[in-house]
C-alpha angles and dihedrals in degrees: 000000000000122000089253092059094054114095111233092015094191093055116116089217111106100230097224113099115221136187131244089266092063112118117228130189109221146127133170119192141142112283094040112129093243096045111156092003092119089049090051094070115027137187100169124168115201129218121215089255092050087055094048091051096047099045088049090049091052093042096234136116123270093244091055093044091053091049097047107031107029146054124204124236136183120248084205133355113293088354135119117307136248129196132232130195111257112235124220118299110281093359145070103240124113112259089225096056115116129176089258095049137268116003092207097037097145089053101032117146126268096252088056093051093049096051121151088021121075116210112220115195116186139175129188121220092249096046131087099198128062122235125221121214131158140222129195122244115216116180124181094240097051115101095176090095091062094059111102095236117123129188137143122263090247091056090046091051090053092046090053095049094245102140091075093042096050094044094052092046096044093094090054095047088049090054092049094047093044089055092046097045092045089060114169092354088078096031132204109327116241121250091254090052090052092048092049090049090051095047096043097046103036111017102057094169094056090044088054090054088048093054096040093052120109089237090060091052093047091055105036122054098220119156112252095235090049092049091049093050090052095048089053097049122061093196093049091046090050091054090047090052090061091051089048091052095050087056096045098041104032106021094245095151113207100135112075120231125218104255094231094043091049094053090047091051092048091049088048091050092048093047090051091047091052090051092049089050093050092049092050089049091052090049092050090050092050091049090048091052092046089053093051089049092050091048091050091050092052091054094053 
């Protein structure tokens, strides 16, 4: 394949997809000539579990972490949002970079753990499960590929502690893939849906308040002991958030509704829809009347 045949020819990602058994040659360690070069120019997307680990490490709330340490980005125009790590003010370096290396190494994000491997999660429209494949990132500055140390991607993932990180972000990746693979059959998510997605995935403290509110308990028939356990465990609450979003965004009902509350909610939705339809009909009638007036004026 020639350089002109490769999409995004300037990308450092080698386009061939490989499996977990693929052997790479790589080592990153203090003393290597390119030490900290990657951290000096970052573009790091964060998973919900990355955010949970980092805000816990820093001892701050998720809302404050999102405000101070991240910037939102769209996976697709007018679609659900992702979150990226904010670099230093006026620069491109990671705010956790230190001369000796990463200042939050034990809680570093998934993307940092994977480097120089890229995780490629995919789902076909006719499939119900996502597939994982990998690609290799080779940047000009990186000397790690020159070190004579060989291991499989599977072994590298285990070495970097990625089994836990990937498992606890799987539900989030499935939501993103499901939205992308559904395309126009699902349609553009409403502002309310996008706000719910952002809160449930990234702002765990606000989602806890949401689940703990009386209004949530009045609508969802969640056993009291299960609800209390969720509110006391960040990881369990995050997994519940994915379940909640599958129900809200895609109608995959797994959280029971109180019968009376469900009926009231349905009636409210139907009433709102009727109001919207009437307003739309009035708007169309006014536009038609205006068109007739304009046509009459053009004939005189």
